[in-house]
N, C-alpha and C positions, 0 to 999 in steps of 0.2 A: 541375308545378313553379308554385311560387306566384309573382305578377305580382314585378318587379324593383320594390324599393323605388323614392322618389320620388327625383331628383337634388337634394341639399341643398348645392349651391355656387353660385357666380357663374358667367356665361357665361364669361369670360375664365377662370377654372380648369377651367372643360369644355373650351374650347378648346384649352388648357395639356395637358390630361390625353389628350385626342385627339391632337395633336402627338407628344406625351413617345410612346405608343401608337404610332402609326405609324411614330415612327422606331425604336421598338424592335423592329418589324416582328411586332407582337401585333393578333389581330384579338378583339376584346371585345365578347360579348354586351349587352345592355342591363343586366342584372344586372351581370356584371364591371364596366362602364363605371359604375355607380352605385356598385359599392363603391369604386371606387378614386377616384371625384370624391368621396366621403366622408372617403376619407382625406385627400384634396388637400389641406386647409387645414394639417393637421399637417406633412405632408412638405415645406412650402412654410416654415411656422415651422421646423423643424429645419435646413432648408436655409438662412434666412438667418443662425443661429447660427451654421452651420459657416462661412459665405464671408464670416464679418467679417474684418476686416485684424488680423492678431495683431501683439503687439511683439516686438522680438527676441529677449530673454529667455525668451517663451513657449517652451516645447519644444513641437515636434510631436507629436499622439496617438500615431504609428505609432512612437515610439521606445521600446523595451522591454529594460531590465537586469534579466539574469539573475541572482538572489543565490546561486541554488545552484551547487556546483563542478560 
């Protein structure tokens, strides 16, 4: 198996990934940890978009109205 890729995220992001994996009960090897760390900045950006304050008139994303009878 090839060497795991270099981890390309900050120490704070690595700590956050390690904590989240531990809380989820995951045991990650070096390759898996590097892959999750590579995705961490994107996941954090999505999390920030989703956890913003919503206006009263904005419908929640889980509302679905079927147009079929």
